[in-house]
matplotlib code that plots the C-alpha trace (Angstrom):
import matplotlib.pyplot as plt

x = [-14.8, -16.8, -19.9, -19.5, -19.9, -22.8, -24.9, -23.4, -24.5, -27.9, -28.7, -28.2, -30.5, -30.1, -28.6, -26.0, -25.3, -24.4, -22.0, -20.4, -20.1, -18.1, -16.0, -15.3, -11.8, -9.4, -7.9, -3.6, -3.0, -5.3, -3.8, -0.5, -1.6, -3.4, -0.1, 1.0, -1.7, -2.7, -0.7, 2.2, 1.9, 5.4, 7.4, 6.3, 7.3, 10.7, 11.4, 10.1, 12.5, 15.4, 14.4, 14.1, 17.4, 19.3, 17.7, 18.8, 22.6, 22.6, 21.6, 24.4, 26.9, 25.7, 26.2, 29.6, 30.1, 29.3, 31.7, 34.9, 37.4, 39.9, 39.1, 39.5, 37.2, 34.6, 34.6, 34.1, 31.4, 29.7, 29.7, 28.5, 25.5, 24.6, 24.1, 22.2, 19.8, 19.4, 18.9, 16.6, 14.4, 14.5, 13.2, 10.2, 9.7, 9.7, 6.2, 4.6, 4.0, 2.2, 0.0, -1.4, -1.9, -4.1, -6.2, -6.5, -7.5, -10.2, -11.6, -11.5, -13.4, -15.7, -17.0, -17.1, -19.5, -21.4, -21.5, -22.5, -25.5, -27.0, -26.9]
y = [-23.2, -20.1, -21.8, -24.0, -20.6, -19.3, -22.0, -22.4, -18.6, -19.4, -22.1, -20.1, -17.9, -14.2, -14.6, -17.3, -14.5, -11.9, -14.2, -14.9, -11.6, -10.3, -13.3, -13.5, -14.5, -11.4, -10.6, -11.1, -7.4, -7.2, -10.3, -9.0, -5.3, -7.3, -8.6, -5.1, -5.1, -7.2, -9.0, -9.3, -6.5, -4.9, -7.9, -7.6, -3.4, -4.9, -7.3, -5.0, -2.4, -4.6, -6.1, -2.9, -1.6, -4.5, -4.0, -0.5, -1.5, -4.3, -2.2, 0.1, -2.3, -3.6, -0.1, 0.1, -3.3, -2.0, 0.9, -0.1, -1.4, -3.7, -6.9, -7.2, -4.5, -5.9, -9.2, -7.3, -5.4, -7.8, -10.6, -8.2, -6.9, -10.4, -11.6, -8.6, -8.5, -12.8, -12.0, -9.4, -11.6, -14.3, -12.1, -10.9, -14.3, -15.4, -13.6, -15.8, -18.5, -16.3, -15.2, -18.6, -19.6, -16.4, -18.0, -21.1, -19.8, -17.2, -20.4, -22.4, -19.1, -19.1, -22.9, -22.4, -19.4, -21.7, -24.5, -22.1, -20.7, -24.1, -25.0]
z = [1.0, 0.2, -1.0, 2.4, 4.3, 2.5, 3.2, 7.0, 7.3, 5.6, 8.0, 11.2, 12.8, 13.6, 17.0, 15.7, 12.4, 15.0, 16.9, 13.9, 12.5, 16.1, 15.8, 12.0, 10.8, 10.5, 7.4, 7.1, 8.1, 10.6, 12.7, 12.0, 13.5, 16.4, 17.5, 18.6, 21.4, 24.0, 27.3, 24.8, 22.5, 23.8, 23.2, 19.4, 19.6, 21.0, 18.1, 15.4, 16.6, 16.6, 13.6, 11.7, 13.3, 12.1, 8.5, 8.3, 9.7, 7.0, 4.3, 5.4, 5.5, 2.2, 0.8, 2.2, 0.7, -2.7, -2.5, -1.2, -3.5, -1.2, -0.8, 3.1, 3.4, 1.3, 2.8, 6.2, 5.2, 2.8, 5.4, 8.3, 6.0, 4.8, 8.4, 9.8, 7.3, 7.8, 11.4, 11.1, 8.6, 11.2, 13.9, 11.8, 10.9, 14.6, 14.9, 12.6, 14.6, 17.4, 14.6, 13.8, 17.4, 17.7, 14.6, 16.1, 19.9, 17.7, 16.1, 19.5, 21.3, 18.2, 18.6, 22.5, 21.6, 19.3, 21.8, 24.9, 22.8, 22.1, 25.4]

ax = plt.figure().add_subplot(projection="3d")
ax.plot(x, y, z, "-o")
ax.set_aspect("equal")
plt.show()
């Protein structure tokens, strides 16, 4: 794929190269961190704070699960810890569709800019 991208870049003129640099694809971590800004950045902050809280409470429950000697207490701590960690993971994964949507929107804007510059 990189070979095709290099051929496309070689075929572009200087103006198009500048536009391609401005709209270049972001890396995975840049995409993830870009979720914390913009109109819906506050939603990402709330999700991550709740997710971190649930995760740490889940770890605390897991710690108590391994420290208890009674069966009923172990069941209570174990189920609580497991459910909290699963919910925390689900909250984190709920941000992935937004990251993918941002990638697609960025590519559509890139194509729009290329078409507008050709007209």
